[in-house]
N, C-alpha and C positions, 0 to 999 in steps of 0.2 A: 572453190567458189570465190568469185571476185566481189569486192565491195563496189559500191556505186562510183566512188572516186577513182578506183583503179580502172573500171570500165570506161569512164569518161576520159581518163588520161590515155588509155590505149586507143580509144576512138580518135582523140586529138592527134596522137602520133601517126595514126594511119592517114588521117587527112593531110597532115603536114608532108608526109612522104609522098602522097599522091600529088600534092601541089608541086613539089620538087620534080617529080617524075613527069609531070605534064609539060615541062619545058618553059613555062611562062615565067618562072622565077629562076634567076641565076644563083645557084647554090653558093658559089664563091663570094658573090656580092652580099648575099644574105648573111653568111658567116662573118664576113668582114664588118658589116654594119652592127651585128650583135657584139662583136669584139669591141668596136669603138664605143658602143653604148655602155658596155661594162666598164671600160676605162674611164669614161666621162662621169659615170655615176659614182665610181670610187673617188675620183678627184673632187667631185662636188661634196661628197661626204666628209672628206678631209678638210676642205675649205670651210664648210659649215660648222664642223666641230671646232676648228680654230677660232672662228668668229664667236661661237657660244662661250668658249673658255675665256676669250678676251673680254667679252661683255660681263661675265661673272666676276672676273678679277677687277675690272673697272668699278663695278657696283660695290664690291667688297671694300675697295680702297676708298670709296666715297663714304662708307659707314664708319671709318676709323675715327671720325670727329665726334661721334655720339658717345656719351659717357658710359653707358652700360653695354652697348653693343660693340664698341671699339675693340676691346680685348678679344672678344669672340671672333670678330671679323679678322683681326690680325692672325689668330691661330688658324682659322680656315684658309686664309690667303696663303700662309706659309706652307700648310699641308698640301694645298692644291699645287703650288709651285714645285714642291719637292716631288710629288707624284708625276707631274708633267715632265720633269727632266728625265 
């Protein structure tokens, strides 16, 4: 017995196969576009992660001047830098 999700996925697979078999969609072009989409999304995730880490480090470096938060900020900043390398 199949679950509802399995049935929906099987139905979607059948529909995609029928679309490819109909000849309206170029299979090679569709696979190439899916490959490029995966490459670009991975590249975007790396760039986004780099920007977030840079902003966190910048924010922590600005907190070093505060009396009670400064030592905590320094320890967090050094631990992030060590894990980032």
